[in-house]
KOLLO-339883 format. One record per atom (N, C-alpha, C, O): residue in one letter; x negated, y negated, z negated; residue number from 0; chain; atom name. Coordinates in Angstrom, 2 decimals, always signed. Example, Ala and Ser with C-alpha at 12.3 -4.5 7.8 and 13.67 -1.06 7.14 Angstrom:
SITE code       x       y       z pos unit site
SITE    A  -13.19   +5.69   -7.80   0    A    N
SITE    A  -12.30   +4.50   -7.80   0    A   CA
SITE    A  -13.20   +3.30   -7.80   0    A    C
SITE    A  -14.24   +3.32   -8.46   0    A    O
SITE    S  -12.85   +2.25   -7.08   1    A    N
SITE    S  -13.67   +1.06   -7.14   1    A   CA
SITE    S  -12.90   -0.03   -7.87   1    A    C
SITE    S  -13.41   -1.14   -8.04   1    A    O
//
This chain:
SITE code       x       y       z pos unit site
SITE    M   -1.49   +0.60  -18.50   0    A    N
SITE    M   -2.38   -0.31  -19.17   0    A   CA
SITE    M   -1.86   -1.74  -19.06   0    A    C
SITE    M   -1.87   -2.50  -20.04   0    A    O
SITE    Q   -1.41   -2.10  -17.88   1    A    N
SITE    Q   -0.91   -3.46  -17.66   1    A   CA
SITE    Q   +0.34   -3.71  -18.49   1    A    C
SITE    Q   +0.55   -4.82  -18.98   1    A    O
SITE    R   +1.17   -2.69  -18.65   2    A    N
SITE    R   +2.38   -2.83  -19.48   2    A   CA
SITE    R   +2.00   -3.21  -20.92   2    A    C
SITE    R   +2.56   -4.13  -21.50   2    A    O
SITE    K   +1.03   -2.46  -21.48   3    A    N
SITE    K   +0.63   -2.70  -22.86   3    A   CA
SITE    K   -0.04   -4.07  -23.01   3    A    C
SITE    K   +0.19   -4.78  -23.99   3    A    O
SITE    F   -0.87   -4.43  -22.03   4    A    N
SITE    F   -1.58   -5.71  -22.11   4    A   CA
SITE    F   -0.60   -6.88  -22.07   4    A    C
SITE    F   -0.70   -7.80  -22.88   4    A    O
SITE    T   +0.36   -6.84  -21.14   5    A    N
SITE    T   +1.30   -7.96  -21.03   5    A   CA
SITE    T   +2.22   -8.04  -22.23   5    A    C
SITE    T   +2.74   -9.11  -22.55   5    A    O
SITE    K   +2.44   -6.91  -22.90   6    A    N
SITE    K   +3.30   -6.91  -24.08   6    A   CA
SITE    K   +2.63   -7.61  -25.28   6    A    C
SITE    K   +3.31   -8.06  -26.19   6    A    O
SITE    R   +1.32   -7.69  -25.27   7    A    N
SITE    R   +0.58   -8.31  -26.37   7    A   CA
SITE    R   +0.45   -9.82  -26.23   7    A    C
SITE    R   -0.05  -10.48  -27.14   7    A    O
SITE    I   +0.89  -10.37  -25.12   8    A    N
SITE    I   +0.82  -11.82  -24.94   8    A   CA
SITE    I   +1.89  -12.47  -25.79   8    A    C
SITE    I   +3.06  -12.09  -25.71   8    A    O
SITE    P   +1.53  -13.45  -26.62   9    A    N
SITE    P   +2.51  -14.09  -27.50   9    A   CA
SITE    P   +3.67  -14.70  -26.70   9    A    C
SITE    P   +3.47  -15.41  -25.72   9    A    O
SITE    G   +4.87  -14.41  -27.15  10    A    N
SITE    G   +6.08  -14.92  -26.51  10    A   CA
SITE    G   +6.67  -13.98  -25.49  10    A    C
SITE    G   +7.81  -14.16  -25.06  10    A    O
SITE    L   +5.91  -12.96  -25.08  11    A    N
SITE    L   +6.40  -12.02  -24.07  11    A   CA
SITE    L   +6.66  -10.63  -24.63  11    A    C
SITE    L   +7.08   -9.73  -23.89  11    A    O
SITE    E   +6.43  -10.44  -25.92  12    A    N
SITE    E   +6.50   -9.09  -26.49  12    A   CA
SITE    E   +7.89   -8.46  -26.45  12    A    C
SITE    E   +8.00   -7.23  -26.50  12    A    O
SITE    Y   +8.94   -9.26  -26.37  13    A    N
SITE    Y  +10.30   -8.70  -26.37  13    A   CA
SITE    Y  +10.94   -8.72  -24.99  13    A    C
SITE    Y  +12.10   -8.33  -24.84  13    A    O
SITE    M  +10.22   -9.16  -23.98  14    A    N
SITE    M  +10.74   -9.16  -22.61  14    A   CA
SITE    M  +10.56   -7.79  -21.98  14    A    C
SITE    M   +9.73   -6.99  -22.42  14    A    O
SITE    S  +11.34   -7.52  -20.96  15    A    N
SITE    S  +11.15   -6.28  -20.20  15    A   CA
SITE    S   +9.89   -6.42  -19.36  15    A    C
SITE    S   +9.40   -7.53  -19.13  15    A    O
SITE    Y   +9.37   -5.29  -18.90  16    A    N
SITE    Y   +8.14   -5.29  -18.11  16    A   CA
SITE    Y   +8.31   -6.13  -16.85  16    A    C
SITE    Y   +7.43   -6.91  -16.51  16    A    O
SITE    E   +9.42   -5.98  -16.17  17    A    N
SITE    E   +9.66   -6.73  -14.94  17    A   CA
SITE    E   +9.73   -8.23  -15.21  17    A    C
SITE    E   +9.21   -9.02  -14.43  17    A    O
SITE    D  +10.37   -8.63  -16.32  18    A    N
SITE    D  +10.44  -10.05  -16.67  18    A   CA
SITE    D   +9.06  -10.61  -17.02  18    A    C
SITE    D   +8.74  -11.75  -16.69  18    A    O
SITE    R   +8.25   -9.79  -17.70  19    A    N
SITE    R   +6.89  -10.23  -18.03  19    A   CA
SITE    R   +6.07  -10.45  -16.77  19    A    C
SITE    R   +5.32  -11.42  -16.66  19    A    O
SITE    L   +6.22   -9.55  -15.80  20    A    N
SITE    L   +5.49   -9.69  -14.54  20    A   CA
SITE    L   +5.94  -10.93  -13.79  20    A    C
SITE    L   +5.11  -11.64  -13.22  20    A    O
SITE    K   +7.24  -11.20  -13.78  21    A    N
SITE    K   +7.74  -12.40  -13.11  21    A   CA
SITE    K   +7.21  -13.66  -13.78  21    A    C
SITE    K   +6.78  -14.59  -13.10  21    A    O
SITE    T   +7.22  -13.68  -15.11  22    A    N
SITE    T   +6.74  -14.83  -15.86  22    A   CA
SITE    T   +5.26  -15.09  -15.58  22    A    C
SITE    T   +4.84  -16.24  -15.44  22    A    O
SITE    L   +4.48  -14.03  -15.51  23    A    N
SITE    L   +3.04  -14.16  -15.30  23    A   CA
SITE    L   +2.66  -14.21  -13.82  23    A    C
SITE    L   +1.48  -14.33  -13.49  23    A    O
SITE    N   +3.64  -14.11  -12.94  24    A    N
SITE    N   +3.43  -14.12  -11.49  24    A   CA
SITE    N   +2.45  -13.02  -11.08  24    A    C
SITE    N   +1.47  -13.26  -10.38  24    A    O
SITE    M   +2.75  -11.79  -11.54  25    A    N
SITE    M   +1.91  -10.63  -11.26  25    A   CA
SITE    M   +2.72   -9.57  -10.52  25    A    C
SITE    M   +3.95   -9.61  -10.50  25    A    O
SITE    I   +2.00   -8.62   -9.92  26    A    N
SITE    I   +2.66   -7.46   -9.34  26    A   CA
SITE    I   +2.23   -6.23  -10.12  26    A    C
SITE    I   +1.24   -6.27  -10.86  26    A    O
SITE    T   +2.96   -5.13   -9.97  27    A    N
SITE    T   +2.63   -3.92  -10.70  27    A   CA
SITE    T   +1.32   -3.34  -10.18  27    A    C
SITE    T   +0.90   -3.62   -9.06  27    A    O
SITE    L   +0.67   -2.53  -11.02  28    A    N
SITE    L   -0.57   -1.89  -10.60  28    A   CA
SITE    L   -0.33   -0.94   -9.44  28    A    C
SITE    L   -1.18   -0.79   -8.56  28    A    O
SITE    E   +0.83   -0.30   -9.44  29    A    N
SITE    E   +1.18   +0.62   -8.36  29    A   CA
SITE    E   +1.30   -0.12   -7.03  29    A    C
SITE    E   +0.80   +0.36   -6.01  29    A    O
SITE    R   +1.96   -1.27   -7.04  30    A    N
SITE    R   +2.10   -2.06   -5.82  30    A   CA
SITE    R   +0.74   -2.63   -5.38  30    A    C
SITE    R   +0.45   -2.69   -4.19  30    A    O
SITE    R   -0.07   -3.03   -6.34  31    A    N
SITE    R   -1.40   -3.55   -6.03  31    A   CA
SITE    R   -2.27   -2.47   -5.38  31    A    C
SITE    R   -3.01   -2.75   -4.43  31    A    O
SITE    R   -2.17   -1.25   -5.89  32    A    N
SITE    R   -2.93   -0.14   -5.30  32    A   CA
SITE    R   -2.48   +0.11   -3.86  32    A    C
SITE    R   -3.31   +0.32   -2.97  32    A    O
SITE    L   -1.18   +0.08   -3.63  33    A    N
SITE    L   -0.66   +0.28   -2.28  33    A   CA
SITE    L   -1.14   -0.82   -1.34  33    A    C
SITE    L   -1.53   -0.54   -0.20  33    A    O
SITE    H   -1.13   -2.06   -1.80  34    A    N
SITE    H   -1.60   -3.18   -0.97  34    A   CA
SITE    H   -3.09   -3.03   -0.64  34    A    C
SITE    H   -3.49   -3.23   +0.51  34    A    O
SITE    F   -3.91   -2.67   -1.62  35    A    N
SITE    F   -5.34   -2.48   -1.36  35    A   CA
SITE    F   -5.57   -1.32   -0.41  35    A    C
SITE    F   -6.45   -1.38   +0.45  35    A    O
SITE    D   -4.78   -0.24   -0.56  36    A    N
SITE    D   -4.91   +0.90   +0.35  36    A   CA
SITE    D   -4.55   +0.50   +1.78  36    A    C
SITE    D   -5.24   +0.90   +2.72  36    A    O
SITE    L   -3.49   -0.27   +1.94  37    A    N
SITE    L   -3.07   -0.70   +3.28  37    A   CA
SITE    L   -4.10   -1.63   +3.91  37    A    C
SITE    L   -4.38   -1.54   +5.10  37    A    O
SITE    V   -4.67   -2.53   +3.12  38    A    N
SITE    V   -5.71   -3.43   +3.64  38    A   CA
SITE    V   -6.94   -2.63   +4.03  38    A    C
SITE    V   -7.56   -2.90   +5.06  38    A    O
SITE    F   -7.31   -1.65   +3.21  39    A    N
SITE    F   -8.47   -0.80   +3.53  39    A   CA
SITE    F   -8.21   -0.02   +4.83  39    A    C
SITE    F   -9.11   +0.09   +5.67  39    A    O
SITE    C   -7.02   +0.50   +4.98  40    A    N
SITE    C   -6.65   +1.24   +6.19  40    A   CA
SITE    C   -6.70   +0.31   +7.41  40    A    C
SITE    C   -7.19   +0.71   +8.47  40    A    O
SITE    Y   -6.21   -0.91   +7.26  41    A    N
SITE    Y   -6.27   -1.90   +8.35  41    A   CA
SITE    Y   -7.73   -2.16   +8.75  41    A    C
SITE    Y   -8.05   -2.21   +9.94  41    A    O
SITE    K   -8.60   -2.34   +7.76  42    A    N
SITE    K  -10.01   -2.60   +8.04  42    A   CA
SITE    K  -10.66   -1.41   +8.74  42    A    C
SITE    K  -11.49   -1.59   +9.63  42    A    O
SITE    L  -10.30   -0.19   +8.33  43    A    N
SITE    L  -10.83   +1.00   +8.99  43    A   CA
SITE    L  -10.41   +1.07  +10.44  43    A    C
SITE    L  -11.24   +1.31  +11.32  43    A    O
SITE    L   -9.12   +0.87  +10.70  44    A    N
SITE    L   -8.59   +1.01  +12.05  44    A   CA
SITE    L   -9.07   -0.10  +12.98  44    A    C
SITE    L   -9.12   +0.11  +14.20  44    A    O
SITE    N   -9.41   -1.26  +12.45  45    A    N
SITE    N   -9.84   -2.37  +13.28  45    A   CA
SITE    N  -11.35   -2.56  +13.32  45    A    C
SITE    N  -11.83   -3.56  +13.84  45    A    O
SITE    G  -12.10   -1.62  +12.77  46    A    N
SITE    G  -13.55   -1.64  +12.87  46    A   CA
SITE    G  -14.25   -2.61  +11.95  46    A    C
SITE    G  -15.42   -2.93  +12.17  46    A    O
SITE    H  -13.58   -3.09  +10.91  47    A    N
SITE    H  -14.23   -3.99   +9.94  47    A   CA
SITE    H  -15.13   -3.22   +8.99  47    A    C
SITE    H  -16.01   -3.79   +8.34  47    A    O
SITE    I  -14.89   -1.91   +8.90  48    A    N
SITE    I  -15.71   -1.03   +8.07  48    A   CA
SITE    I  -16.38   -0.05   +9.02  48    A    C
SITE    I  -15.71   +0.60   +9.83  48    A    O
SITE    G  -17.67   +0.06   +8.93  49    A    N
SITE    G  -18.43   +0.86   +9.89  49    A   CA
SITE    G  -18.42   +2.34   +9.59  49    A    C
SITE    G  -19.48   +2.97   +9.57  49    A    O
SITE    S  -17.28   +2.91   +9.36  50    A    N
SITE    S  -17.18   +4.34   +9.09  50    A   CA
SITE    S  -16.05   +4.93   +9.92  50    A    C
SITE    S  -15.12   +4.23  +10.31  50    A    O
SITE    A  -16.15   +6.20  +10.19  51    A    N
SITE    A  -15.14   +6.87  +11.01  51    A   CA
SITE    A  -13.90   +7.19  +10.18  51    A    C
SITE    A  -13.99   +7.42   +8.98  51    A    O
SITE    L  -12.76   +7.21  +10.84  52    A    N
SITE    L  -11.49   +7.56  +10.17  52    A   CA
SITE    L  -11.55   +8.95   +9.56  52    A    C
SITE    L  -11.01   +9.19   +8.48  52    A    O
SITE    E  -12.20   +9.86  +10.26  53    A    N
SITE    E  -12.27  +11.25   +9.81  53    A   CA
SITE    E  -12.98  +11.38   +8.46  53    A    C
SITE    E  -12.72  +12.32   +7.71  53    A    O
SITE    N  -13.87  +10.44   +8.15  54    A    N
SITE    N  -14.57  +10.47   +6.86  54    A   CA
SITE    N  -13.61  +10.25   +5.70  54    A    C
SITE    N  -13.91  +10.62   +4.56  54    A    O
SITE    F  -12.46   +9.66   +5.98  55    A    N
SITE    F  -11.46   +9.40   +4.95  55    A   CA
SITE    F  -10.23  +10.29   +5.09  55    A    C
SITE    F   -9.24  +10.08   +4.40  55    A    O
SITE    G  -10.30  +11.27   +5.98  56    A    N
SITE    G   -9.21  +12.21   +6.16  56    A   CA
SITE    G   -8.06  +11.67   +7.00  56    A    C
SITE    G   -6.97  +12.23   +6.97  56    A    O
SITE    L   -8.29  +10.60   +7.75  57    A    N
SITE    L   -7.23  +10.01   +8.57  57    A   CA
SITE    L   -7.40  +10.41  +10.02  57    A    C
SITE    L   -8.52  +10.51  +10.53  57    A    O
SITE    V   -6.26  +10.64  +10.69  58    A    N
SITE    V   -6.26  +11.00  +12.10  58    A   CA
SITE    V   -5.19  +10.18  +12.79  58    A    C
SITE    V   -4.04  +10.16  +12.35  58    A    O
SITE    L   -5.56   +9.50  +13.88  59    A    N
SITE    L   -4.58   +8.74  +14.65  59    A   CA
SITE    L   -3.72   +9.70  +15.46  59    A    C
SITE    L   -4.22  +10.67  +16.03  59    A    O
SITE    S   -2.45   +9.42  +15.51  60    A    N
SITE    S   -1.52  +10.25  +16.28  60    A   CA
SITE    S   -1.66   +9.94  +17.76  60    A    C
SITE    S   -1.87   +8.79  +18.15  60    A    O
SITE    T   -1.55  +10.97  +18.57  61    A    N
SITE    T   -1.62  +10.78  +20.02  61    A   CA
SITE    T   -0.23  +10.61  +20.62  61    A    C
SITE    T   -0.09  +10.20  +21.78  61    A    O
SITE    R   +0.80  +10.91  +19.84  62    A    N
SITE    R   +2.18  +10.75  +20.31  62    A   CA
SITE    R   +2.59   +9.29  +20.24  62    A    C
SITE    R   +2.29   +8.60  +19.27  62    A    O
SITE    K   +3.25   +8.84  +21.26  63    A    N
SITE    K   +3.77   +7.48  +21.27  63    A   CA
SITE    K   +5.25   +7.54  +20.94  63    A    C
SITE    K   +6.05   +8.12  +21.68  63    A    O
SITE    S   +5.60   +6.95  +19.84  64    A    N
SITE    S   +7.00   +6.92  +19.42  64    A   CA
SITE    S   +7.31   +5.54  +18.87  64    A    C
SITE    S   +6.53   +4.61  +19.00  64    A    O
SITE    R   +8.46   +5.44  +18.26  65    A    N
SITE    R   +8.84   +4.14  +17.68  65    A   CA
SITE    R   +7.88   +3.75  +16.58  65    A    C
SITE    R   +7.15   +4.58  +16.04  65    A    O
SITE    G   +7.89   +2.49  +16.24  66    A    N
SITE    G   +7.03   +2.01  +15.16  66    A   CA
SITE    G   +5.79   +1.33  +15.70  66    A    C
SITE    G   +5.79   +0.78  +16.80  66    A    O
SITE    N   +4.72   +1.39  +14.92  67    A    N
SITE    N   +3.51   +0.67  +15.32  67    A   CA
SITE    N   +2.63   +1.48  +16.26  67    A    C
SITE    N   +2.85   +2.68  +16.47  67    A    O
SITE    S   +1.64   +0.83  +16.81  68    A    N
SITE    S   +0.75   +1.44  +17.81  68    A   CA
SITE    S   -0.33   +2.32  +17.19  68    A    C
SITE    S   -0.96   +3.10  +17.90  68    A    O
SITE    F   -0.56   +2.20  +15.90  69    A    N
SITE    F   -1.61   +2.95  +15.22  69    A   CA
SITE    F   -1.02   +3.92  +14.21  69    A    C
SITE    F   -1.38   +3.90  +13.04  69    A    O
SITE    K   -0.12   +4.77  +14.66  70    A    N
SITE    K   +0.49   +5.76  +13.75  70    A   CA
SITE    K   -0.56   +6.77  +13.31  70    A    C
SITE    K   -1.42   +7.18  +14.09  70    A    O
SITE    L   -0.47   +7.16  +12.05  71    A    N
SITE    L   -1.37   +8.16  +11.49  71    A   CA
SITE    L   -0.65   +9.50  +11.39  71    A    C
SITE    L   +0.57   +9.54  +11.18  71    A    O
SITE    V   -1.39  +10.58  +11.55  72    A    N
SITE    V   -0.82  +11.92  +11.41  72    A   CA
SITE    V   -0.62  +12.19   +9.93  72    A    C
SITE    V   -1.53  +12.02   +9.12  72    A    O
SITE    I   +0.58  +12.62   +9.59  73    A    N
SITE    I   +0.91  +12.92   +8.19  73    A   CA
SITE    I   +0.63  +14.39   +7.95  73    A    C
SITE    I   +1.23  +15.26   +8.58  73    A    O
SITE    D   -0.28  +14.65   +7.02  74    A    N
SITE    D   -0.55  +16.04   +6.67  74    A   CA
SITE    D   +0.27  +16.41   +5.44  74    A    C
SITE    D   +0.47  +15.59   +4.55  74    A    O
SITE    N   +0.73  +17.61   +5.40  75    A    N
SITE    N   +1.51  +18.10   +4.26  75    A   CA
SITE    N   +0.61  +18.98   +3.41  75    A    C
SITE    N   +0.39  +20.15   +3.73  75    A    O
SITE    P   +0.08  +18.42   +2.33  76    A    N
SITE    P   -0.87  +19.18   +1.52  76    A   CA
SITE    P   -0.20  +20.35   +0.81  76    A    C
SITE    P   +0.92  +20.24   +0.31  76    A    O
SITE    R   -0.90  +21.46   +0.77  77    A    N
SITE    R   -0.40  +22.65   +0.07  77    A   CA
SITE    R   -0.70  +22.56   -1.42  77    A    C
SITE    R   +0.06  +23.08   -2.24  77    A    O
SITE    I   -1.79  +21.92   -1.76  78    A    N
SITE    I   -2.20  +21.79   -3.16  78    A   CA
SITE    I   -1.61  +20.50   -3.71  78    A    C
SITE    I   -1.70  +19.45   -3.07  78    A    O
SITE    D   -1.02  +20.58   -4.89  79    A    N
SITE    D   -0.34  +19.43   -5.47  79    A   CA
SITE    D   -1.27  +18.25   -5.71  79    A    C
SITE    D   -0.88  +17.10   -5.52  79    A    O
SITE    A   -2.50  +18.52   -6.12  80    A    N
SITE    A   -3.45  +17.44   -6.40  80    A   CA
SITE    A   -3.83  +16.69   -5.13  80    A    C
SITE    A   -4.17  +15.51   -5.19  80    A    O
SITE    R   -3.79  +17.35   -3.99  81    A    N
SITE    R   -4.19  +16.74   -2.71  81    A   CA
SITE    R   -3.25  +15.63   -2.27  81    A    C
SITE    R   -3.65  +14.74   -1.52  81    A    O
SITE    K   -2.00  +15.65   -2.73  82    A    N
SITE    K   -1.04  +14.64   -2.28  82    A   CA
SITE    K   -1.35  +13.25   -2.83  82    A    C
SITE    K   -0.75  +12.27   -2.40  82    A    O
SITE    Y   -2.28  +13.16   -3.78  83    A    N
SITE    Y   -2.67  +11.87   -4.34  83    A   CA
SITE    Y   -3.95  +11.32   -3.70  83    A    C
SITE    Y   -4.39  +10.23   -4.08  83    A    O
SITE    F   -4.54  +12.03   -2.76  84    A    N
SITE    F   -5.72  +11.55   -2.04  84    A   CA
SITE    F   -5.32  +10.37   -1.16  84    A    C
SITE    F   -4.15  +10.21   -0.80  84    A    O
SITE    F   -6.29   +9.55   -0.83  85    A    N
SITE    F   -6.04   +8.37   +0.00  85    A   CA
SITE    F   -5.34   +8.73   +1.31  85    A    C
SITE    F   -4.36   +8.09   +1.69  85    A    O
SITE    S   -5.84   +9.76   +1.99  86    A    N
SITE    S   -5.28  +10.13   +3.29  86    A   CA
SITE    S   -3.84  +10.60   +3.20  86    A    C
SITE    S   -3.08  +10.45   +4.16  86    A    O
SITE    S   -3.43  +11.15   +2.09  87    A    N
SITE    S   -2.06  +11.64   +1.95  87    A   CA
SITE    S   -1.11  +10.54   +1.50  87    A    C
SITE    S   +0.05  +10.51   +1.93  87    A    O
SITE    R   -1.57   +9.65   +0.65  88    A    N
SITE    R   -0.66   +8.64   +0.10  88    A   CA
SITE    R   -0.49   +7.43   +1.03  88    A    C
SITE    R   +0.46   +6.67   +0.85  88    A    O
SITE    I   -1.38   +7.23   +2.01  89    A    N
SITE    I   -1.33   +6.02   +2.82  89    A   CA
SITE    I   -0.54   +6.19   +4.12  89    A    C
SITE    I   -0.06   +5.20   +4.67  89    A    O
SITE    C   -0.40   +7.41   +4.61  90    A    N
SITE    C   +0.19   +7.63   +5.94  90    A   CA
SITE    C   +1.62   +7.11   +6.07  90    A    C
SITE    C   +1.92   +6.38   +7.01  90    A    O
SITE    E   +2.49   +7.47   +5.16  91    A    N
SITE    E   +3.89   +7.03   +5.28  91    A   CA
SITE    E   +4.06   +5.52   +5.17  91    A    C
SITE    E   +4.76   +4.94   +6.00  91    A    O
SITE    P   +3.44   +4.86   +4.18  92    A    N
SITE    P   +3.57   +3.40   +4.16  92    A   CA
SITE    P   +2.97   +2.73   +5.40  92    A    C
SITE    P   +3.54   +1.77   +5.92  92    A    O
SITE    W   +1.83   +3.24   +5.88  93    A    N
SITE    W   +1.21   +2.64   +7.07  93    A   CA
SITE    W   +2.10   +2.82   +8.29  93    A    C
SITE    W   +2.29   +1.87   +9.05  93    A    O
SITE    N   +2.65   +4.01   +8.47  94    A    N
SITE    N   +3.49   +4.28   +9.63  94    A   CA
SITE    N   +4.80   +3.49   +9.59  94    A    C
SITE    N   +5.43   +3.29  +10.62  94    A    O
SITE    S   +5.20   +3.04   +8.43  95    A    N
SITE    S   +6.44   +2.25   +8.32  95    A   CA
SITE    S   +6.24   +0.78   +8.68  95    A    C
SITE    S   +7.21   +0.05   +8.86  95    A    O
SITE    L   +4.98   +0.34   +8.79  96    A    N
SITE    L   +4.72   -1.06   +9.13  96    A   CA
SITE    L   +5.14   -1.36  +10.57  96    A    C
SITE    L   +4.94   -0.52  +11.45  96    A    O
SITE    P   +5.71   -2.52  +10.82  97    A    N
SITE    P   +6.07   -2.88  +12.19  97    A   CA
SITE    P   +4.82   -3.22  +13.01  97    A    C
SITE    P   +3.77   -3.56  +12.46  97    A    O
SITE    D   +4.96   -3.11  +14.31  98    A    N
SITE    D   +3.85   -3.37  +15.23  98    A   CA
SITE    D   +3.33   -4.81  +15.09  98    A    C
SITE    D   +2.14   -5.06  +15.25  98    A    O
SITE    S   +4.22   -5.74  +14.79  99    A    N
SITE    S   +3.82   -7.14  +14.65  99    A   CA
SITE    S   +2.84   -7.33  +13.49  99    A    C
SITE    S   +2.02   -8.25  +13.53  99    A    O
SITE    V   +2.92   -6.50  +12.46 100    A    N
SITE    V   +2.01   -6.60  +11.32 100    A   CA
SITE    V   +0.71   -5.87  +11.61 100    A    C
SITE    V   -0.37   -6.38  +11.32 100    A    O
SITE    V   +0.79   -4.68  +12.18 101    A    N
SITE    V   -0.39   -3.86  +12.43 101    A   CA
SITE    V   -1.31   -4.51  +13.45 101    A    C
SITE    V   -2.53   -4.34  +13.36 101    A    O
SITE    L   -0.77   -5.24  +14.41 102    A    N
SITE    L   -1.58   -5.84  +15.47 102    A   CA
SITE    L   -2.08   -7.24  +15.16 102    A    C
SITE    L   -2.62   -7.91  +16.04 102    A    O
SITE    I   -1.93   -7.71  +13.94 103    A    N
SITE    I   -2.43   -9.02  +13.54 103    A   CA
SITE    I   -3.95   -9.03  +13.64 103    A    C
SITE    I   -4.60   -8.03  +13.36 103    A    O
SITE    D   -4.51  -10.17  +14.05 104    A    N
SITE    D   -5.95  -10.27  +14.31 104    A   CA
SITE    D   -6.83  -10.38  +13.07 104    A    C
SITE    D   -7.93   -9.84  +13.06 104    A    O
SITE    S   -6.36  -11.05  +12.04 105    A    N
SITE    S   -7.25  -11.27  +10.89 105    A   CA
SITE    S   -6.75  -10.53   +9.64 105    A    C
SITE    S   -5.56  -10.28   +9.48 105    A    O
SITE    V   -7.70  -10.20   +8.78 106    A    N
SITE    V   -7.40   -9.51   +7.54 106    A   CA
SITE    V   -6.56  -10.41   +6.63 106    A    C
SITE    V   -5.64   -9.95   +5.96 106    A    O
SITE    K   -6.89  -11.69   +6.62 107    A    N
SITE    K   -6.18  -12.65   +5.77 107    A   CA
SITE    K   -4.69  -12.73   +6.15 107    A    C
SITE    K   -3.83  -12.73   +5.27 107    A    O
SITE    A   -4.41  -12.78   +7.44 108    A    N
SITE    A   -3.02  -12.82   +7.91 108    A   CA
SITE    A   -2.30  -11.50   +7.61 108    A    C
SITE    A   -1.12  -11.50   +7.29 108    A    O
SITE    F   -3.03  -10.39   +7.72 109    A    N
SITE    F   -2.44   -9.08   +7.41 109    A   CA
SITE    F   -2.03   -9.03   +5.94 109    A    C
SITE    F   -0.95   -8.56   +5.61 109    A    O
SITE    K   -2.90   -9.51   +5.06 110    A    N
SITE    K   -2.59   -9.52   +3.63 110    A   CA
SITE    K   -1.36  -10.37   +3.34 110    A    C
SITE    K   -0.52   -9.99   +2.52 110    A    O
SITE    R   -1.26  -11.52   +4.00 111    A    N
SITE    R   -0.08  -12.39   +3.80 111    A   CA
SITE    R   +1.19  -11.68   +4.23 111    A    C
SITE    R   +2.21  -11.77   +3.55 111    A    O
SITE    Q   +1.14  -10.97   +5.34 112    A    N
SITE    Q   +2.32  -10.27   +5.84 112    A   CA
SITE    Q   +2.74   -9.13   +4.92 112    A    C
SITE    Q   +3.93   -8.84   +4.81 112    A    O
SITE    L   +1.80   -8.50   +4.26 113    A    N
SITE    L   +2.13   -7.39   +3.35 113    A   CA
SITE    L   +3.05   -7.85   +2.22 113    A    C
SITE    L   +3.91   -7.09   +1.78 113    A    O
SITE    F   +2.87   -9.07   +1.75 114    A    N
SITE    F   +3.68   -9.56   +0.64 114    A   CA
SITE    F   +5.10   -9.91   +1.07 114    A    C
SITE    F   +5.96  -10.14   +0.22 114    A    O
SITE    T   +5.36   -9.95   +2.36 115    A    N
SITE    T   +6.72  -10.22   +2.84 115    A   CA
SITE    T   +7.53   -8.95   +3.06 115    A    C
SITE    T   +8.74   -9.01   +3.25 115    A    O
SITE    L   +6.85   -7.80   +3.03 116    A    N
SITE    L   +7.51   -6.52   +3.30 116    A   CA
SITE    L   +7.94   -5.83   +2.02 116    A    C
SITE    L   +7.35   -6.05   +0.96 116    A    O
SITE    D   +8.97   -5.00   +2.12 117    A    N
SITE    D   +9.49   -4.27   +0.97 117    A   CA
SITE    D   +8.95   -2.84   +0.99 117    A    C
SITE    D   +9.22   -2.08   +1.93 117    A    O
SITE    F   +8.20   -2.47   -0.03 118    A    N
SITE    F   +7.62   -1.14   -0.13 118    A   CA
SITE    F   +8.25   -0.32   -1.26 118    A    C
SITE    F   +7.66   +0.67   -1.69 118    A    O
SITE    N   +9.40   -0.72   -1.75 119    A    N
SITE    N  +10.02   -0.04   -2.89 119    A   CA
SITE    N  +10.27   +1.44   -2.67 119    A    C
SITE    N  +10.23   +2.21   -3.62 119    A    O
SITE    K  +10.52   +1.86   -1.44 120    A    N
SITE    K  +10.80   +3.28   -1.21 120    A   CA
SITE    K   +9.54   +4.14   -1.39 120    A    C
SITE    K   +9.65   +5.37   -1.48 120    A    O
SITE    F   +8.36   +3.53   -1.44 121    A    N
SITE    F   +7.12   +4.27   -1.64 121    A   CA
SITE    F   +6.61   +4.17   -3.08 121    A    C
SITE    F   +5.57   +4.75   -3.41 121    A    O
SITE    L   +7.32   +3.45   -3.93 122    A    N
SITE    L   +6.87   +3.22   -5.30 122    A   CA
SITE    L   +7.75   +3.93   -6.31 122    A    C
SITE    L   +8.95   +4.11   -6.09 122    A    O
SITE    L   +7.16   +4.32   -7.42 123    A    N
SITE    L   +7.94   +4.92   -8.50 123    A   CA
SITE    L   +8.66   +3.83   -9.30 123    A    C
SITE    L   +9.82   +3.99   -9.66 123    A    O
SITE    F   +7.95   +2.73   -9.58 124    A    N
SITE    F   +8.54   +1.60  -10.29 124    A   CA
SITE    F   +9.09   +0.62   -9.28 124    A    C
SITE    F   +8.34   -0.10   -8.63 124    A    O
SITE    K  +10.42   +0.60   -9.15 125    A    N
SITE    K  +11.07   -0.28   -8.18 125    A   CA
SITE    K  +11.21   -1.67   -8.80 125    A    C
SITE    K  +11.71   -1.81   -9.91 125    A    O
SITE    S  +10.77   -2.68   -8.08 126    A    N
SITE    S  +10.89   -4.04   -8.59 126    A   CA
SITE    S  +11.67   -4.88   -7.59 126    A    C
SITE    S  +11.71   -4.57   -6.40 126    A    O
SITE    S  +12.27   -5.93   -8.08 127    A    N
SITE    S  +13.10   -6.78   -7.22 127    A   CA
SITE    S  +12.33   -7.98   -6.68 127    A    C
SITE    S  +12.90   -8.80   -5.96 127    A    O
SITE    F  +11.05   -8.11   -7.03 128    A    N
SITE    F  +10.27   -9.26   -6.56 128    A   CA
SITE    F   +9.16   -8.83   -5.67 128    A    C
SITE    F   +8.40   -9.67   -5.18 128    A    O
//
């Protein structure tokens, strides 16, 4: 939808999608969804949302390994449609976050840090910005 909308803006109709996004200072819908999912997961894990992790299909790992302190258990769904659920799509990006980002005190600072990280390996549309 965003591709079609940005193509209708006068002067941008012949630009590539990535160039249109750069010109308009926007991010892709896919990247925006990932950012909102990560912020929601941060709020869940830090008690900003008064609901249990299990209500969203998330389970904290009890194993201590490299990476951040709040690793999530990655489930391997047998049903193809299940891999698009929140609990399935958020685990790998969340587990890839460094401890310095996960342990930030405020939501605002967490959001700022997300824009400094590269999530291209989790996205279908790879962008250079």
